[in-house]
C-alpha positions as CSV (number, residue, x, y, z in Angstrom):
1,M,-52.2,19.8,-26.2
2,A,-50.9,17.6,-28.9
3,N,-54.3,16.2,-30.0
4,N,-56.5,19.2,-30.7
5,L,-60.1,18.5,-31.7
6,Y,-60.4,21.7,-33.7
7,E,-58.2,23.4,-36.3
8,I,-58.2,27.2,-36.4
9,Y,-57.6,29.0,-39.7
10,K,-56.9,32.7,-40.0
11,F,-58.7,34.2,-43.1
12,T,-57.9,37.4,-44.7
13,P,-60.4,40.1,-43.6
14,N,-63.0,41.2,-46.0
15,T,-62.4,38.4,-48.5
16,P,-65.8,37.1,-49.9
17,E,-64.2,34.0,-51.3
18,Q,-63.3,32.8,-47.8
19,N,-66.5,33.9,-46.0
20,L,-69.2,31.3,-46.6
21,V,-71.7,33.1,-44.4
22,A,-71.6,36.2,-46.5
23,D,-72.2,34.0,-49.6
24,I,-75.3,32.4,-48.0
25,W,-76.6,35.8,-46.8
26,L,-76.2,37.2,-50.3
27,Q,-78.2,34.3,-51.8
28,T,-80.9,34.9,-49.2
29,K,-81.2,38.6,-49.9
30,N,-81.4,37.9,-53.6
31,F,-84.2,35.4,-53.1
32,V,-86.2,37.8,-51.0
33,R,-85.7,40.6,-53.6
34,K,-86.9,38.3,-56.3
35,F,-90.0,37.0,-54.6
36,I,-91.1,39.8,-52.2
37,H,-93.8,41.1,-54.6
38,Y,-95.6,37.7,-54.4
39,C,-96.2,38.2,-50.6
40,Q,-98.7,40.3,-48.7
41,S,-96.2,40.9,-45.8
42,F,-92.5,40.3,-45.1
43,E,-93.5,37.6,-42.5
44,V,-94.6,35.3,-45.3
45,V,-91.2,35.6,-47.0
């Protein structure tokens, strides 16, 4: 196929700079760690 709709990029394994999901997950974990003591249960967080 000459006209592909998607481009596929190969990233280096275990490279945080290229893994955006790991970055977002780290921010989420830090947020939970920072504010967990304000909540009565983990469901609220």
